[in-house]
N, C-alpha and C positions, 0 to 999 in steps of 0.2 A: 462558559465557561472558561476555566483557566488552565491552559497546557503547560505542565510541569517538565524539569530538567531540558533536554537538548531540543525540544519541539519550541518550546518557547523563546528559545533565540532563532528560530527559521525564517529567514527575511526571504521575500519573493522579489526578485530583481525586476527591472522596467522591461526587460527583455530576458524573458526566461528560457535559459541554456538548460539549465541543470538546476535541480530543488533537491538537495542534501537534508532530509529528516530524517535523525538517527536516533535510535530508543533503543536502551537493554532489553533483551527479549524478558518479556512479563513486566515492564516497569509500568505499563498502560493497564489501567482498570478496563472492563469489557465495555461500559459505555463510552469510555475516552476512545478505545481502541476503533471502535464502530463511529466514531464524530470524525477522528483522522482520515479513516479510509475513505467516508462519504465526502470530504473535503479535497481528497487526493483524486477520487471519480471527476468530481465534480469542475478541478482543475484542467484534467484531461479532456473532458468534453469541452469546455469554456476556450481553451486555449490550441484545442487539437493537438494537444502534445503528445508521446507517449511517457507513461509514469511506469518505473521500474522500482518493485516492491521485491526486498531480499529480506527474507524472513524463515524463520524455524517453525512458526507457525502456520501449518499446511491448511488449517481450517479456514483460513481466509482466501484459499486459492478459486473458489468458486465464483467469487467476484470479480476475479481477473479473466479479460479477455483470451489470454494467453498465458500456460503457466509450464515454466522450464525448471525440471527439477536435475537437480545436481548430486551425485554420489562421488566421493572419494575426488573431488576437485573436476568431475568430467560429466557433461551433460548427458543423463539417461533416457530423459524422458519429455518429450513435448508434447504438451496437451492444448488444443485450442479449444475455446469455448464460445461458441456462437450465443448463447443468452447467457450472459454473465447474470450472477444475483445480485441482490442489491445488500448493502453493507447489513443492512436491518433485517435481512431474511438470515443471515449468518451468525451461527453463535458457535464458542468455544468453552 
């Protein structure tokens, strides 16, 4: 699979403090989006790091351990998800 746009330029440092992978809303097709989510979840599990995903695509929220929703720049909801769905189970 070949990633396009800014995701193609993402580099993972030897000591990973921050991974910034940016893509415009809607820039990824469905299958590529699921693949990127799988990669992020695998990184989280392998490295024991927190992955922060900021998106307008609320359909991917079931894959998260915790969802923090913002409205007008303020937190209005925090939801813990003890059994997140795999990216393969999600559709949007």
